[in-house]
N, CA, C, O and the ligand as a Tripos MOL2 file, in Angstrom:
@<TRIPOS>MOLECULE
protein
  289   287    73     0     0
PROTEIN
NO_CHARGES

@<TRIPOS>ATOM
      1 N          41.1140    0.5530 -224.9040 N.3       1 MET1
      2 CA         41.3560    1.6610 -225.5210 C.3       1 MET1
      3 C          41.1340    1.6540 -227.0290 C.2       1 MET1
      4 O          41.6780    0.7100 -227.6020 O.2       1 MET1
      5 N          40.5240    2.4150 -227.7120 N.am      2 PRO2
      6 CA         40.2120    2.2260 -228.9150 C.3       2 PRO2
      7 C          41.1560    2.3480 -229.8620 C.2       2 PRO2
      8 O          41.9960    3.2250 -229.6610 O.2       2 PRO2
      9 N          41.2610    1.6050 -230.9950 N.am      3 ILE3
     10 CA         42.4040    2.0070 -231.9460 C.3       3 ILE3
     11 C          41.5310    2.4830 -233.1980 C.2       3 ILE3
     12 O          40.5660    1.8640 -233.6460 O.2       3 ILE3
     13 N          41.9840    3.5560 -233.6320 N.am      4 PHE4
     14 CA         41.4460    4.1350 -234.9290 C.3       4 PHE4
     15 C          42.4550    3.9700 -236.0910 C.2       4 PHE4
     16 O          43.6730    4.1050 -235.9740 O.2       4 PHE4
     17 N          41.7580    3.6430 -237.2840 N.am      5 GLU5
     18 CA         42.6480    3.5580 -238.5640 C.3       5 GLU5
     19 C          42.4520    4.7320 -239.3540 C.2       5 GLU5
     20 O          41.3410    5.1750 -239.6470 O.2       5 GLU5
     21 N          43.4570    5.1880 -239.6680 N.am      6 TYR6
     22 CA         43.4280    6.4400 -240.5790 C.3       6 TYR6
     23 C          44.2620    5.8770 -241.9290 C.2       6 TYR6
     24 O          45.3970    5.4110 -242.0330 O.2       6 TYR6
     25 N          43.2180    6.1210 -242.9010 N.am      7 LYS7
     26 CA         43.7150    5.5820 -244.3040 C.3       7 LYS7
     27 C          44.1490    6.8470 -244.9540 C.2       7 LYS7
     28 O          43.3710    7.8010 -244.9610 O.2       7 LYS7
     29 N          45.3000    6.9360 -245.4880 N.am      8 CYS8
     30 CA         46.0290    7.9420 -246.4240 C.3       8 CYS8
     31 C          45.2920    7.9970 -247.7280 C.2       8 CYS8
     32 O          45.1410    7.0480 -248.4970 O.2       8 CYS8
     33 N          44.8320    9.2680 -247.8910 N.am      9 THR9
     34 CA         44.2920    9.4190 -249.1840 C.3       9 THR9
     35 C          45.1520    9.5190 -250.3430 C.2       9 THR9
     36 O          44.7140    9.6890 -251.4810 O.2       9 THR9
     37 N          46.3710    9.4130 -250.0510 N.am     10 GLN10
     38 CA         47.4140    9.5790 -251.1040 C.3      10 GLN10
     39 C          47.9370    8.3090 -251.5460 C.2      10 GLN10
     40 O          47.8950    7.9410 -252.7200 O.2      10 GLN10
     41 N          48.5230    7.5200 -250.4200 N.am     11 CYS11
     42 CA         49.0470    6.1110 -250.8490 C.3      11 CYS11
     43 C          48.1720    4.9260 -250.3280 C.2      11 CYS11
     44 O          48.4670    3.7570 -250.5770 O.2      11 CYS11
     45 N          47.0340    5.3010 -249.5610 N.am     12 GLY12
     46 CA         46.3160    4.1450 -249.1430 C.3      12 GLY12
     47 C          46.9390    3.4800 -247.8290 C.2      12 GLY12
     48 O          46.3560    2.5560 -247.2620 O.2      12 GLY12
     49 N          48.0730    3.9650 -247.4040 N.am     13 PHE13
     50 CA         48.5370    3.3960 -246.1690 C.3      13 PHE13
     51 C          47.6850    3.4900 -245.0120 C.2      13 PHE13
     52 O          47.3100    4.6160 -244.6860 O.2      13 PHE13
     53 N          47.2450    2.2980 -244.2060 N.am     14 VAL14
     54 CA         46.4410    2.4570 -243.2780 C.3      14 VAL14
     55 C          47.2000    2.6120 -241.8930 C.2      14 VAL14
     56 O          48.0810    1.7740 -241.7020 O.2      14 VAL14
     57 N          47.0190    3.4370 -241.0230 N.am     15 ASN15
     58 CA         47.8490    3.8410 -239.9690 C.3      15 ASN15
     59 C          46.9300    3.7380 -238.7900 C.2      15 ASN15
     60 O          45.9820    4.4980 -238.5900 O.2      15 ASN15
     61 N          47.3200    2.6440 -237.9560 N.am     16 GLU16
     62 CA         46.5330    2.2530 -236.8330 C.3      16 GLU16
     63 C          46.9950    3.1280 -235.5600 C.2      16 GLU16
     64 O          48.1570    3.0250 -235.1670 O.2      16 GLU16
     65 N          46.1870    3.8920 -234.9890 N.am     17 VAL17
     66 CA         46.6060    4.7730 -233.9000 C.3      17 VAL17
     67 C          45.7510    4.6080 -232.8250 C.2      17 VAL17
     68 O          44.5290    4.5100 -232.9370 O.2      17 VAL17
     69 N          46.4180    4.5730 -231.7040 N.am     18 LEU18
     70 CA         45.7630    4.2180 -230.2410 C.3      18 LEU18
     71 C          45.3940    5.7300 -229.9500 C.2      18 LEU18
     72 O          46.2190    6.6430 -229.9290 O.2      18 LEU18
     73 N          44.0930    5.8560 -229.7380 N.am     19 VAL19
     74 CA         43.7250    7.3290 -229.2180 C.3      19 VAL19
     75 C          42.9650    7.3460 -227.8610 C.2      19 VAL19
     76 O          42.2180    6.3980 -227.6160 O.2      19 VAL19
     77 N          43.0660    8.0940 -227.1960 N.am     20 LYS20
     78 CA         42.3910    8.4520 -225.8920 C.3      20 LYS20
     79 C          40.9590    8.9690 -226.0750 C.2      20 LYS20
     80 O          40.0120    8.5120 -225.4350 O.2      20 LYS20
     81 N          40.8500    9.9930 -227.0290 N.am     21 SER21
     82 CA         39.5200   10.3360 -227.3780 C.3      21 SER21
     83 C          39.5010   10.6420 -228.8950 C.2      21 SER21
     84 O          40.4670   10.8550 -229.6280 O.2      21 SER21
     85 N          38.2270   10.6170 -229.1920 N.am     22 ALA22
     86 CA         37.9410   10.4070 -230.6330 C.3      22 ALA22
     87 C          38.3050   11.8560 -231.2550 C.2      22 ALA22
     88 O          37.9380   12.8730 -230.6680 O.2      22 ALA22
     89 N          38.8820   11.9040 -232.2060 N.am     23 SER23
     90 CA         39.1060   13.2120 -232.8230 C.3      23 SER23
     91 C          39.0710   12.9000 -234.5650 C.2      23 SER23
     92 O          39.5960   11.9560 -235.1560 O.2      23 SER23
     93 N          38.4020   13.8440 -235.0390 N.am     24 SER24
     94 CA         38.1680   13.7990 -236.6480 C.3      24 SER24
     95 C          39.4130   13.8290 -237.3840 C.2      24 SER24
     96 O          39.4870   13.2660 -238.4760 O.2      24 SER24
     97 N          40.4630   14.4770 -236.8430 N.am     25 LYS25
     98 CA         41.5780   14.7360 -237.4370 C.3      25 LYS25
     99 C          42.6710   13.7610 -237.2510 C.2      25 LYS25
    100 O          43.1280   13.6710 -236.1120 O.2      25 LYS25
    101 N          43.1430   13.0480 -238.1410 N.am     26 GLY26
    102 CA         44.0870   12.0190 -237.9350 C.3      26 GLY26
    103 C          45.5190   12.6140 -238.0180 C.2      26 GLY26
    104 O          45.7780   13.7590 -238.3880 O.2      26 GLY26
    105 N          46.4300   11.6490 -237.6120 N.am     27 PRO27
    106 CA         47.9280   12.0220 -237.7650 C.3      27 PRO27
    107 C          48.2730   12.0360 -239.2840 C.2      27 PRO27
    108 O          47.4770   11.5420 -240.0830 O.2      27 PRO27
    109 N          49.3530   12.5490 -239.6620 N.am     28 ALA28
    110 CA         49.8540   12.5760 -240.8570 C.3      28 ALA28
    111 C          50.2000   11.1910 -241.3680 C.2      28 ALA28
    112 O          50.6060   10.4250 -240.4940 O.2      28 ALA28
    113 N          50.1280   10.7250 -242.5610 N.am     29 CYS29
    114 CA         50.6170    9.5600 -242.9360 C.3      29 CYS29
    115 C          52.1670    9.2210 -242.5710 C.2      29 CYS29
    116 O          53.0280   10.0510 -242.8660 O.2      29 CYS29
    117 N          52.4890    8.1200 -241.9910 N.am     30 PRO30
    118 CA         53.8440    7.9910 -241.7600 C.3      30 PRO30
    119 C          54.7400    7.4400 -242.9910 C.2      30 PRO30
    120 O          55.9660    7.4430 -243.1010 O.2      30 PRO30
    121 N          53.9000    7.0390 -243.7440 N.am     31 GLU31
    122 CA         54.6060    6.5260 -245.1070 C.3      31 GLU31
    123 C          54.9800    7.7160 -246.1710 C.2      31 GLU31
    124 O          56.0810    7.7820 -246.7160 O.2      31 GLU31
    125 N          53.9140    8.6470 -246.3920 N.am     32 CYS32
    126 CA         54.3480    9.6640 -247.3690 C.3      32 CYS32
    127 C          54.2190   10.8460 -246.6960 C.2      32 CYS32
    128 O          54.6440   11.8360 -247.2920 O.2      32 CYS32
    129 N          53.7390   11.0060 -245.5970 N.am     33 GLY33
    130 CA         53.5380   12.4630 -245.0740 C.3      33 GLY33
    131 C          52.3940   13.1400 -245.4400 C.2      33 GLY33
    132 O          52.2310   14.3260 -245.1530 O.2      33 GLY33
    133 N          51.4930   12.4080 -246.1210 N.am     34 GLU34
    134 CA         50.1150   13.1350 -246.4610 C.3      34 GLU34
    135 C          49.3280   13.4980 -245.3220 C.2      34 GLU34
    136 O          49.1830   12.5970 -244.4950 O.2      34 GLU34
    137 N          48.7580   14.6530 -245.0660 N.am     35 LYS35
    138 CA         48.0300   14.9310 -243.9540 C.3      35 LYS35
    139 C          46.6040   14.6340 -244.0870 C.2      35 LYS35
    140 O          45.8010   14.6970 -243.1560 O.2      35 LYS35
    141 N          46.3240   14.2960 -245.3280 N.am     36 LYS36
    142 CA         44.9020   14.0570 -245.4300 C.3      36 LYS36
    143 C          44.6620   12.5570 -245.3580 C.2      36 LYS36
    144 O          44.9920   11.7600 -246.2370 O.2      36 LYS36
    145 N          43.9820   12.2260 -244.0840 N.am     37 VAL37
    146 CA         43.8360   10.8560 -243.9940 C.3      37 VAL37
    147 C          42.3080   10.6040 -243.5060 C.2      37 VAL37
    148 O          41.7260   11.4170 -242.7880 O.2      37 VAL37
    149 N          41.8240    9.6230 -243.8790 N.am     38 VAL38
    150 CA         40.4300    9.2090 -243.5000 C.3      38 VAL38
    151 C          40.2220    8.2970 -242.4260 C.2      38 VAL38
    152 O          40.7850    7.2040 -242.4850 O.2      38 VAL38
    153 N          39.5280    8.5690 -241.4900 N.am     39 LYS39
    154 CA         39.3320    7.7270 -240.3600 C.3      39 LYS39
    155 C          38.3300    6.7380 -240.7610 C.2      39 LYS39
    156 O          37.2600    7.0100 -241.3040 O.2      39 LYS39
    157 N          38.8240    5.3730 -240.4020 N.am     40 GLN40
    158 CA         38.0780    4.2560 -240.8070 C.3      40 GLN40
    159 C          37.3980    3.8350 -239.4610 C.2      40 GLN40
    160 O          37.9650    3.9160 -238.3710 O.2      40 GLN40
    161 N          36.1440    3.3840 -239.6470 N.am     41 PHE41
    162 CA         35.5820    2.6320 -238.5220 C.3      41 PHE41
    163 C          36.3780    1.4350 -238.0490 C.2      41 PHE41
    164 O          36.6620    0.5680 -238.8760 O.2      41 PHE41
    165 N          36.7440    1.3190 -236.8530 N.am     42 SER42
    166 CA         37.6360    0.4210 -236.4150 C.3      42 SER42
    167 C          37.2740   -0.5000 -235.4560 C.2      42 SER42
    168 O          36.1240   -0.4580 -235.0200 O.2      42 SER42
    169 N          38.0790   -1.3550 -235.0370 N.am     43 VAL43
    170 CA         37.9280   -2.3540 -234.0880 C.3      43 VAL43
    171 C          38.3150   -1.6410 -232.8850 C.2      43 VAL43
    172 O          39.0250   -0.6360 -232.9210 O.2      43 VAL43
    173 N          37.7870   -2.2240 -231.6710 N.am     44 PHE44
    174 CA         38.0650   -1.6690 -230.5000 C.3      44 PHE44
    175 C          39.2350   -2.7290 -229.8430 C.2      44 PHE44
    176 O          39.0800   -3.9260 -229.6000 O.2      44 PHE44
    177 N          40.3660   -1.9560 -229.6520 N.am     45 SER45
    178 CA         41.4830   -2.6810 -229.2320 C.3      45 SER45
    179 C          41.8890   -3.6570 -230.4340 C.2      45 SER45
    180 O          41.3740   -3.6310 -231.5520 O.2      45 SER45
    181 N          42.8180   -4.4510 -230.0450 N.am     46 ALA46
    182 CA         43.2350   -5.6120 -230.8610 C.3      46 ALA46
    183 C          42.2240   -6.6320 -230.8170 C.2      46 ALA46
    184 O          41.6960   -6.9880 -229.7640 O.2      46 ALA46
    185 N          41.8880   -7.2080 -232.1850 N.am     47 VAL47
    186 CA         41.0710   -8.4830 -232.1310 C.3      47 VAL47
    187 C          42.0990   -9.6010 -231.6800 C.2      47 VAL47
    188 O          43.1940   -9.8020 -232.2050 O.2      47 VAL47
    189 N          41.5820  -10.2550 -230.6700 N.am     48 ILE48
    190 CA         42.4000  -11.1630 -230.0960 C.3      48 ILE48
    191 C          41.7200  -12.5210 -230.3970 C.2      48 ILE48
    192 O          40.6120  -12.8210 -229.9540 O.2      48 ILE48
    193 N          42.4760  -13.3140 -231.1860 N.am     49 LYS49
    194 CA         41.8090  -14.5110 -231.5530 C.3      49 LYS49
    195 C          42.0430  -15.5630 -230.5230 C.2      49 LYS49
    196 O          43.1700  -16.0450 -230.4120 O.2      49 LYS49
    197 N          41.0080  -15.9740 -229.7210 N.am     50 GLU50
    198 CA         41.0040  -16.9080 -228.9200 C.3      50 GLU50
    199 C          40.3790  -18.0600 -229.1390 C.2      50 GLU50
    200 O          39.2090  -17.9870 -229.5150 O.2      50 GLU50
    201 N          40.8980  -19.1740 -228.9870 N.am     51 PRO51
    202 CA         40.0770  -20.3160 -229.1660 C.3      51 PRO51
    203 C          38.8110  -20.4770 -228.4920 C.2      51 PRO51
    204 O          38.7700  -20.1110 -227.3180 O.2      51 PRO51
    205 N          37.8110  -20.9400 -229.0000 N.am     52 PRO52
    206 CA         36.5510  -21.0520 -228.1670 C.3      52 PRO52
    207 C          36.5410  -21.7050 -226.9640 C.2      52 PRO52
    208 O          37.1870  -22.7480 -226.8600 O.2      52 PRO52
    209 N          36.0020  -21.3290 -226.1580 N.am     53 ALA53
    210 CA         36.0410  -21.7600 -224.5820 C.3      53 ALA53
    211 C          35.6460  -23.3650 -224.8790 C.2      53 ALA53
    212 O          34.8380  -23.8230 -225.6880 O.2      53 ALA53
    213 N          36.3790  -23.9350 -224.0770 N.am     54 ALA54
    214 CA         35.9880  -25.5300 -223.9940 C.3      54 ALA54
    215 C          34.4460  -25.7610 -224.1860 C.2      54 ALA54
    216 O          33.5940  -25.1440 -223.5460 O.2      54 ALA54
    217 N          34.2090  -26.6060 -225.0260 N.am     55 VAL55
    218 CA         32.8110  -26.9050 -225.3140 C.3      55 VAL55
    219 C          32.4400  -27.9180 -224.2610 C.2      55 VAL55
    220 O          32.9820  -29.0220 -224.2150 O.2      55 VAL55
    221 N          31.5470  -27.5430 -223.4520 N.am     56 SER56
    222 CA         31.1490  -28.3670 -222.3440 C.3      56 SER56
    223 C          29.8390  -29.3070 -222.9000 C.2      56 SER56
    224 O          29.5120  -30.3600 -222.3520 O.2      56 SER56
    225 N          29.2960  -28.8540 -223.8380 N.am     57 LYS57
    226 CA         28.0040  -29.6170 -224.3250 C.3      57 LYS57
    227 C          28.0210  -29.3490 -225.8890 C.2      57 LYS57
    228 O          28.7140  -28.5460 -226.5140 O.2      57 LYS57
    229 N          27.1880  -30.1290 -226.2880 N.am     58 CYS58
    230 CA         27.0110  -30.0140 -227.8170 C.3      58 CYS58
    231 C          26.1820  -28.6940 -228.1090 C.2      58 CYS58
    232 O          25.1430  -28.3820 -227.5270 O.2      58 CYS58
    233 N          26.7800  -28.0130 -229.0530 N.am     59 GLN59
    234 CA         26.2610  -26.5840 -229.5390 C.3      59 GLN59
    235 C          24.8590  -26.7920 -229.8390 C.2      59 GLN59
    236 O          24.0930  -25.9110 -229.4490 O.2      59 GLN59
    237 N          24.3160  -27.9030 -230.5280 N.am     60 SER60
    238 CA         23.1380  -28.0230 -231.0990 C.3      60 SER60
    239 C          22.0510  -28.4790 -230.2250 C.2      60 SER60
    240 O          20.8690  -28.3730 -230.5500 O.2      60 SER60
    241 N          22.4760  -29.0210 -229.0390 N.am     61 CYS61
    242 CA         21.4940  -29.8360 -228.1020 C.3      61 CYS61
    243 C          21.4790  -28.9610 -226.9030 C.2      61 CYS61
    244 O          22.5200  -28.4690 -226.4680 O.2      61 CYS61
    245 N          20.2910  -28.7520 -226.3510 N.am     62 PRO62
    246 CA         20.1990  -27.8630 -225.2250 C.3      62 PRO62
    247 C          20.6910  -28.6130 -223.8640 C.2      62 PRO62
    248 O          20.8400  -27.9320 -222.8490 O.2      62 PRO62
    249 N          20.9200  -29.8890 -223.8450 N.am     63 SER63
    250 CA         21.6390  -30.4870 -222.9710 C.3      63 SER63
    251 C          22.6420  -31.4610 -223.2890 C.2      63 SER63
    252 O          22.5540  -32.1140 -224.3290 O.2      63 SER63
    253 N          23.6260  -31.6210 -222.4500 N.am     64 ALA64
    254 CA         24.8210  -32.4780 -222.7460 C.3      64 ALA64
    255 C          24.3410  -34.0010 -222.6080 C.2      64 ALA64
    256 O          24.7270  -34.9320 -223.3150 O.2      64 ALA64
    257 N          23.5840  -34.0530 -221.7420 N.am     65 GLY65
    258 CA         23.0870  -35.6320 -221.3700 C.3      65 GLY65
    259 C          22.6080  -36.3350 -222.5990 C.2      65 GLY65
    260 O          21.6020  -35.9630 -223.2020 O.2      65 GLY65
    261 N          23.2840  -37.2790 -222.9360 N.am     66 GLY66
    262 CA         22.6540  -38.2350 -223.9290 C.3      66 GLY66
    263 C          22.6830  -37.5450 -225.4130 C.2      66 GLY66
    264 O          21.9640  -37.9140 -226.3420 O.2      66 GLY66
    265 N          23.6080  -36.5140 -225.4760 N.am     67 CYS67
    266 CA         23.7530  -36.1010 -226.9710 C.3      67 CYS67
    267 C          24.7950  -37.0110 -227.4560 C.2      67 CYS67
    268 O          25.8400  -37.2270 -226.8410 O.2      67 CYS67
    269 N          24.4300  -37.6090 -228.7380 N.am     68 PRO68
    270 CA         25.3770  -38.2900 -229.4990 C.3      68 PRO68
    271 C          26.6130  -37.7350 -230.0190 C.2      68 PRO68
    272 O          27.5490  -38.4290 -230.4150 O.2      68 PRO68
    273 N          26.5900  -36.2470 -230.0060 N.am     69 ASN69
    274 CA         27.6790  -35.5640 -230.6870 C.3      69 ASN69
    275 C          28.6200  -35.2730 -229.4270 C.2      69 ASN69
    276 O          29.7570  -34.8660 -229.6650 O.2      69 ASN69
    277 N          28.3130  -35.4140 -228.4180 N.am     70 PHE70
    278 CA         29.1650  -34.9810 -227.2770 C.3      70 PHE70
    279 C          29.9370  -35.9970 -226.7050 C.2      70 PHE70
    280 O          29.3690  -36.9210 -226.1230 O.2      70 PHE70
    281 N          31.1970  -35.9480 -226.7960 N.am     71 ASN71
    282 CA         32.1340  -37.0300 -226.2760 C.3      71 ASN71
    283 C          32.5960  -36.4800 -224.8600 C.2      71 ASN71
    284 O          33.3620  -35.5180 -224.8060 O.2      71 ASN71
    285 N          32.2380  -36.9490 -223.9980 N.am     72 GLY72
    286 CA         33.1880  -36.6380 -222.8280 C.3      72 GLY72
    287 C          32.1980  -35.9070 -221.7030 C.2      72 GLY72
    288 O          32.6610  -35.5270 -220.6270 O.2      72 GLY72
    289 ZN         50.5570    8.0310 -247.4840 Zn       73 ZN73
@<TRIPOS>BOND
     1     1     2 1
     2     2     3 1
     3     3     4 2
     4     3     5 am
     5     5     6 1
     6     6     7 1
     7     7     8 2
     8     7     9 am
     9     9    10 1
    10    10    11 1
    11    11    12 2
    12    11    13 am
    13    13    14 1
    14    14    15 1
    15    15    16 2
    16    15    17 am
    17    17    18 1
    18    18    19 1
    19    19    20 2
    20    19    21 am
    21    21    22 1
    22    22    23 1
    23    23    24 2
    24    23    25 am
    25    25    26 1
    26    26    27 1
    27    27    28 2
    28    27    29 am
    29    29    30 1
    30    30    31 1
    31    31    32 2
    32    31    33 am
    33    33    34 1
    34    34    35 1
    35    35    36 2
    36    35    37 am
    37    37    38 1
    38    38    39 1
    39    39    40 2
    40    39    41 am
    41    41    42 1
    42    42    43 1
    43    43    44 2
    44    43    45 am
    45    45    46 1
    46    46    47 1
    47    47    48 2
    48    47    49 am
    49    49    50 1
    50    50    51 1
    51    51    52 2
    52    51    53 am
    53    53    54 1
    54    54    55 1
    55    55    56 2
    56    55    57 am
    57    57    58 1
    58    58    59 1
    59    59    60 2
    60    59    61 am
    61    61    62 1
    62    62    63 1
    63    63    64 2
    64    63    65 am
    65    65    66 1
    66    66    67 1
    67    67    68 2
    68    67    69 am
    69    69    70 1
    70    70    71 1
    71    71    72 2
    72    71    73 am
    73    73    74 1
    74    74    75 1
    75    75    76 2
    76    75    77 am
    77    77    78 1
    78    78    79 1
    79    79    80 2
    80    79    81 am
    81    81    82 1
    82    82    83 1
    83    83    84 2
    84    83    85 am
    85    85    86 1
    86    86    87 1
    87    87    88 2
    88    87    89 am
    89    89    90 1
    90    90    91 1
    91    91    92 2
    92    91    93 am
    93    93    94 1
    94    94    95 1
    95    95    96 2
    96    95    97 am
    97    97    98 1
    98    98    99 1
    99    99   100 2
   100    99   101 am
   101   101   102 1
   102   102   103 1
   103   103   104 2
   104   103   105 am
   105   105   106 1
   106   106   107 1
   107   107   108 2
   108   107   109 am
   109   109   110 1
   110   110   111 1
   111   111   112 2
   112   111   113 am
   113   113   114 1
   114   114   115 1
   115   115   116 2
   116   115   117 am
   117   117   118 1
   118   118   119 1
   119   119   120 2
   120   119   121 am
   121   121   122 1
   122   122   123 1
   123   123   124 2
   124   123   125 am
   125   125   126 1
   126   126   127 1
   127   127   128 2
   128   127   129 am
   129   129   130 1
   130   130   131 1
   131   131   132 2
   132   131   133 am
   133   133   134 1
   134   134   135 1
   135   135   136 2
   136   135   137 am
   137   137   138 1
   138   138   139 1
   139   139   140 2
   140   139   141 am
   141   141   142 1
   142   142   143 1
   143   143   144 2
   144   143   145 am
   145   145   146 1
   146   146   147 1
   147   147   148 2
   148   147   149 am
   149   149   150 1
   150   150   151 1
   151   151   152 2
   152   151   153 am
   153   153   154 1
   154   154   155 1
   155   155   156 2
   156   155   157 am
   157   157   158 1
   158   158   159 1
   159   159   160 2
   160   159   161 am
   161   161   162 1
   162   162   163 1
   163   163   164 2
   164   163   165 am
   165   165   166 1
   166   166   167 1
   167   167   168 2
   168   167   169 am
   169   169   170 1
   170   170   171 1
   171   171   172 2
   172   171   173 am
   173   173   174 1
   174   174   175 1
   175   175   176 2
   176   175   177 am
   177   177   178 1
   178   178   179 1
   179   179   180 2
   180   179   181 am
   181   181   182 1
   182   182   183 1
   183   183   184 2
   184   183   185 am
   185   185   186 1
   186   186   187 1
   187   187   188 2
   188   187   189 am
   189   189   190 1
   190   190   191 1
   191   191   192 2
   192   191   193 am
   193   193   194 1
   194   194   195 1
   195   195   196 2
   196   195   197 am
   197   197   198 1
   198   198   199 1
   199   199   200 2
   200   199   201 am
   201   201   202 1
   202   202   203 1
   203   203   204 2
   204   203   205 am
   205   205   206 1
   206   206   207 1
   207   207   208 2
   208   207   209 am
   209   209   210 1
   210   210   211 1
   211   211   212 2
   212   211   213 am
   213   213   214 1
   214   214   215 1
   215   215   216 2
   216   215   217 am
   217   217   218 1
   218   218   219 1
   219   219   220 2
   220   219   221 am
   221   221   222 1
   222   222   223 1
   223   223   224 2
   224   223   225 am
   225   225   226 1
   226   226   227 1
   227   227   228 2
   228   227   229 am
   229   229   230 1
   230   230   231 1
   231   231   232 2
   232   231   233 am
   233   233   234 1
   234   234   235 1
   235   235   236 2
   236   235   237 am
   237   237   238 1
   238   238   239 1
   239   239   240 2
   240   239   241 am
   241   241   242 1
   242   242   243 1
   243   243   244 2
   244   243   245 am
   245   245   246 1
   246   246   247 1
   247   247   248 2
   248   247   249 am
   249   249   250 1
   250   250   251 1
   251   251   252 2
   252   251   253 am
   253   253   254 1
   254   254   255 1
   255   255   256 2
   256   255   257 am
   257   257   258 1
   258   258   259 1
   259   259   260 2
   260   259   261 am
   261   261   262 1
   262   262   263 1
   263   263   264 2
   264   263   265 am
   265   265   266 1
   266   266   267 1
   267   267   268 2
   268   267   269 am
   269   269   270 1
   270   270   271 1
   271   271   272 2
   272   271   273 am
   273   273   274 1
   274   274   275 1
   275   275   276 2
   276   275   277 am
   277   277   278 1
   278   278   279 1
   279   279   280 2
   280   279   281 am
   281   281   282 1
   282   282   283 1
   283   283   284 2
   284   283   285 am
   285   285   286 1
   286   286   287 1
   287   287   288 2
@<TRIPOS>SUBSTRUCTURE
     1 MET1         2 RESIDUE 1 A MET
     2 PRO2         6 RESIDUE 1 A PRO
     3 ILE3        10 RESIDUE 1 A ILE
     4 PHE4        14 RESIDUE 1 A PHE
     5 GLU5        18 RESIDUE 1 A GLU
     6 TYR6        22 RESIDUE 1 A TYR
     7 LYS7        26 RESIDUE 1 A LYS
     8 CYS8        30 RESIDUE 1 A CYS
     9 THR9        34 RESIDUE 1 A THR
    10 GLN10       38 RESIDUE 1 A GLN
    11 CYS11       42 RESIDUE 1 A CYS
    12 GLY12       46 RESIDUE 1 A GLY
    13 PHE13       50 RESIDUE 1 A PHE
    14 VAL14       54 RESIDUE 1 A VAL
    15 ASN15       58 RESIDUE 1 A ASN
    16 GLU16       62 RESIDUE 1 A GLU
    17 VAL17       66 RESIDUE 1 A VAL
    18 LEU18       70 RESIDUE 1 A LEU
    19 VAL19       74 RESIDUE 1 A VAL
    20 LYS20       78 RESIDUE 1 A LYS
    21 SER21       82 RESIDUE 1 A SER
    22 ALA22       86 RESIDUE 1 A ALA
    23 SER23       90 RESIDUE 1 A SER
    24 SER24       94 RESIDUE 1 A SER
    25 LYS25       98 RESIDUE 1 A LYS
    26 GLY26      102 RESIDUE 1 A GLY
    27 PRO27      106 RESIDUE 1 A PRO
    28 ALA28      110 RESIDUE 1 A ALA
    29 CYS29      114 RESIDUE 1 A CYS
    30 PRO30      118 RESIDUE 1 A PRO
    31 GLU31      122 RESIDUE 1 A GLU
    32 CYS32      126 RESIDUE 1 A CYS
    33 GLY33      130 RESIDUE 1 A GLY
    34 GLU34      134 RESIDUE 1 A GLU
    35 LYS35      138 RESIDUE 1 A LYS
    36 LYS36      142 RESIDUE 1 A LYS
    37 VAL37      146 RESIDUE 1 A VAL
    38 VAL38      150 RESIDUE 1 A VAL
    39 LYS39      154 RESIDUE 1 A LYS
    40 GLN40      158 RESIDUE 1 A GLN
    41 PHE41      162 RESIDUE 1 A PHE
    42 SER42      166 RESIDUE 1 A SER
    43 VAL43      170 RESIDUE 1 A VAL
    44 PHE44      174 RESIDUE 1 A PHE
    45 SER45      178 RESIDUE 1 A SER
    46 ALA46      182 RESIDUE 1 A ALA
    47 VAL47      186 RESIDUE 1 A VAL
    48 ILE48      190 RESIDUE 1 A ILE
    49 LYS49      194 RESIDUE 1 A LYS
    50 GLU50      198 RESIDUE 1 A GLU
    51 PRO51      202 RESIDUE 1 A PRO
    52 PRO52      206 RESIDUE 1 A PRO
    53 ALA53      210 RESIDUE 1 A ALA
    54 ALA54      214 RESIDUE 1 A ALA
    55 VAL55      218 RESIDUE 1 A VAL
    56 SER56      222 RESIDUE 1 A SER
    57 LYS57      226 RESIDUE 1 A LYS
    58 CYS58      230 RESIDUE 1 A CYS
    59 GLN59      234 RESIDUE 1 A GLN
    60 SER60      238 RESIDUE 1 A SER
    61 CYS61      242 RESIDUE 1 A CYS
    62 PRO62      246 RESIDUE 1 A PRO
    63 SER63      250 RESIDUE 1 A SER
    64 ALA64      254 RESIDUE 1 A ALA
    65 GLY65      258 RESIDUE 1 A GLY
    66 GLY66      262 RESIDUE 1 A GLY
    67 CYS67      266 RESIDUE 1 A CYS
    68 PRO68      270 RESIDUE 1 A PRO
    69 ASN69      274 RESIDUE 1 A ASN
    70 PHE70      278 RESIDUE 1 A PHE
    71 ASN71      282 RESIDUE 1 A ASN
    72 GLY72      286 RESIDUE 1 A GLY
    73 ZN73       289 GROUP 0 **** ****
């Protein structure tokens, strides 16, 4: 589900809103009540920081076999 960010034109507060369908009009600013909020282009759902998948081979070598950088 996409999350849209609405930035308040008054105080600059960025309100993250989970929306089911894209709408141009955002909710009022929860901080100051300003209704003029600007939709920002936003991330799709939360950015989950995952560690990179276990490296099975050296990133710079096409094959793991015999790579001096690959341990294991
Ligand atoms: Zn505000």
